[in-house]
C-alpha positions, -999 to +999 in steps of 0.1 A: -498+043-620-466+038-601-459+003-589-433-008-563-427-037-540-399-023-518-418-002-492-403+003-457-426+016-430-405+027-401-420+015-369-400+040-349-398+077-355-360+078-349-339+077-381-310+055-371-273+059-380-272+026-398-236+024-409-204+021-388-166+020-393-140+013-367-112+039-365-075+033-360-046+057-364-026+032-383-048+029-414-063+063-421-060+060-458-081+028-460-105+042-434-112+075-453-114+057-487-144+036-477-164+065-463-189+080-489-185+115-502-222+120-496-244+142-474-254+127-441-252+128-403-221+115-385-215+104-349-180+099-336-178+076-306-148+080-282-125+053-268-134+065-233-170+054-225-174+084-202-167+109-229-195+125-249-197+115-286-195+141-313-225+144-337-229+167-367-246+170-400-225+175-431-227+178-468-198+154-473-192+126-448-157+117-460-145+153-460-159+158-425-141+127-412-108+138-428-111+172-411-118+157-377-096+126-377-066+134-399-033+144-383-036+181-375-013+206-390+013+221-367-001+250-347-037+244-359-065+253-334-093+234-353-111+206-335-094+173-339-106+140-324-079+117-339-065+106-305-099+102-289-121+085-316-130+048-316-155+046-344-177+066-367-214+059-373-233+077-400-264+078-421-267+088-458-295+112-466-310+124-498-322+158-487-315+187-464-348+180-447-340+144-439-305+155-427-319+181-403-346+157-390-320+130-384-296+154-367-323+167-344-333+132-333-297+121-326-289+153-307-322+150-287-313+114-278-277+121-269-281+154-251-316+156-237-308+186-215-287+207-240-299+198-275-322+229-277-292+252-272-270+231-295-296+233-323-306+268-315-343+258-315-367+287-314-404+279-315-421+294-345-445+323-343-482+314-339-515+332-335-534+323-304-569+330-291-572+322-254-606+307-253-605+302-215-607+340-211-642+354-207-634+380-233-607+364-256-583+383-277-561+372-306-523+378-303-489+365-315-470+340-293-442+314-295-456+294-266-476+263-273-496+245-246-526+222-244-546+250-226-577+248-248-566+278-268-570+282-306-536+281-323-528+290-359-494+287-376-466+284-381-456+318-395-421+327-409-415+354-383-432+373-355-433+403-377-453+385-404-476+369-379-483+403-362-490+420-396-515+393-405-531+395-371-536+432-374-552+428-409-576+401-396-586+420-365-596+450-387-625+427-399-638+421-364-643+441-332-623+418-308-604+437-281-567+443-286-559+456-251-543+434-224-562+448-194-584+427-172-620+432-182-642+444-153-672+458-173-671+491-154-694+517-171-672+545-156-641+532-173-631+556-201-621+529-226-592+528-250-584+544-283-598+514-302-632+518-286-632+555-295-624+546-331-653+521-331-628+492-337-637+474-305-669+463-289-656+479-256-665+451-231-643+471-206-671+496-200-700+473-208-703+485-244-716+450-254-731+420-238-710+388-232-732+370-258-725+397-285-688+395-278-688+357-279-706+358-313-678+379-327-652+356-313-669+326-328-669+344-362-632+351-359-623+315-349-644+300-376-628+324-402-593+314-391-602+277-389-615+276-424-589+300-438-616+325-445-639+302-464-667+304-438-668+342-437-665+346-475-693+321-482-716+339-458-708+373-472-712+362-508-745+346-500-757+378-485-745+398-515-764+376-539-795+379-518-792+417-518-787+418-555-818+396-561-838+419-538-825+449-559-809+464-528-778+475-548-765+498-521-762+469-496-748+446-523-721+471-531-712+474-494-711+436-490-689+434-521-665+459-506-663+438-475-657+406-495-627+424-511-615+435-477-617+400-463-598+386-493-571+412-490-567+405-452-564+368-458-541+369-488-508+370-468-518+338-449-491+312-458-503+278-470-488+260-440-504+283-414-533+263-402-550+252-370-522+233-352-543+203-341-554+199-377-521+204-394-520+173-415-497+170-446-470+149-462-435+161-471-419+145-501-381+144-504-356+126-527-341+095-510-304+087-506-307+057-528-314+062-565-351+061-575-364+063-539-387+089-524-389+096-487-424+106-475-426+123-441-462+123-427-470+154-407-499+145-384-513+172-362-480+190-364-459+160-355-435+144-379-440+106-381-415+080-392-409+083-430-422+060-457-395+049-480-407+041-516-382+024-538-394+025-575-364+005-588-374-029-577-408-041-591-405-078-587-439-081-569-458-049-577-479-032-551-500-002-555-484+030-541-519+044-534-528+014-513-495+019-494-504+055-487-538+046-475-524+019-452-498+043-437-519+075-434-553+061-424-546+032-400-574+042-376-599+060-398-625+033-398-622+028-360-625+065-354-657+067-375-673+038-357-663+052-323-679+085-332-711+067-342-711+046-310-706+076-288-726+105-301-724+139-283-753+144-260-745+180-255-733+205-281-696+212-280-685+244-264-661+268-282-631+255-263-641+218-269-646+224-306-616+246-315-593+245-285-560+225-283-569+197-260-535+178-260-500+185-273-470+163-275-439+176-256-419+180-288-448+196-309-432+231-310-398+215-320-414+196-349-431+228-360-398+246-359-382+219-381-410+220-407-413+258-408-375+262-413-378+239-443-410+253-456-398+290-456-363+282-469-353+296-503-349+276-524-370+249-509-363+213-518-391+188-521-428+192-520-456+194-494-492+184-498-519+192-473-548+172-462-581+190-467-608+166-456-591+136-474-556+128-483-547+138-519-535+103-531-535+111-568-516+143-562-491+123-541-484+100-570-478+129-594-456+145-568-435+113-566-430+114-603-417+150-601-393+141-572-379+112-592-370+134-622-332+139-625-319+173-615-318+198-643-286+195-662-263+225-660-264+248-690-234+245-712-211+276-712-219+300-740-196+298-770-171+326-773-181+353-797-161+354-829-134+380-831-135+409-855 
């Protein structure tokens, strides 16, 4: 069991630039000497209060400052802030993820109207089922709104999301067309209805209840990452085998294999957005520290900094995790007991996105960029019912391991 007593729970989500140095053109050598040669985020404030500050992320704070504030070479066209800078503020980081998150927060605070263009933010690809439509369909989108739709993601690209969507739709008979459904028996239908791949609500080929049952099966399959559908099919297969109906058992086995093949490309992080709960673990800037970023319903919360070097008054790390990740679990349970549902929940109420923070898609962009990067630094653990506290402790031990030492050069082969 890990023990520590230096635990900082950040009350604010914003990661502050907590160190500052005044700049003067008369003492550059001393100024650059005290700056750390360490990754971080820098902010250069100008002498003119009306001028916009300069913010950037860098792999070496000292080298970045020297490039921006040293005397420029004659004829150089590189950006130089030597005659404009008043001070530099910065934050040391221990990982690329912390650096990107800090840079995003600073740019958002400084340039609220332009930070999306500066950071080239592009919302990740998601699967959406518009549950407000009388005859919903499943499609790929980058838009994310609290419109009671079912959202699944994020995916690494639109191409990957569309390929997965096509594989899943082959398991059901949900419509793929974008036309307005009028239930006109004289309507000729589309190619999917001719291929028996659609229930054809456009020309009243099915009732609204039959179509809704298939939509419910699709939503529950995506919500449980296939577990609900596979469990049902495997139960039917076992019943058919026990009844000696081997032909039906073989057909069900074939469908089970088809379902597994369709769901196999689903990334681990692609989940229902309003239930995307995880923790991201990164190495801290200070030795023997671990930064833990909770991801709650797709939103990154303020990190938990665990310092394993100081153990003067030990405290259980698992208790710290519980205190940080489950602050309102008991209240939520008691509230659910005090206010039972009188009516059964509708499909939109049960699976639809009821509320979304304004920066939800931006946080998903940050997380998906890190998750799909190669190589990926750090670890992520998902919440499946309960938080994996013991796995968190083991992950911390792996994060604290020193980086692998470089292999020594091979000895030269002896001459003839």
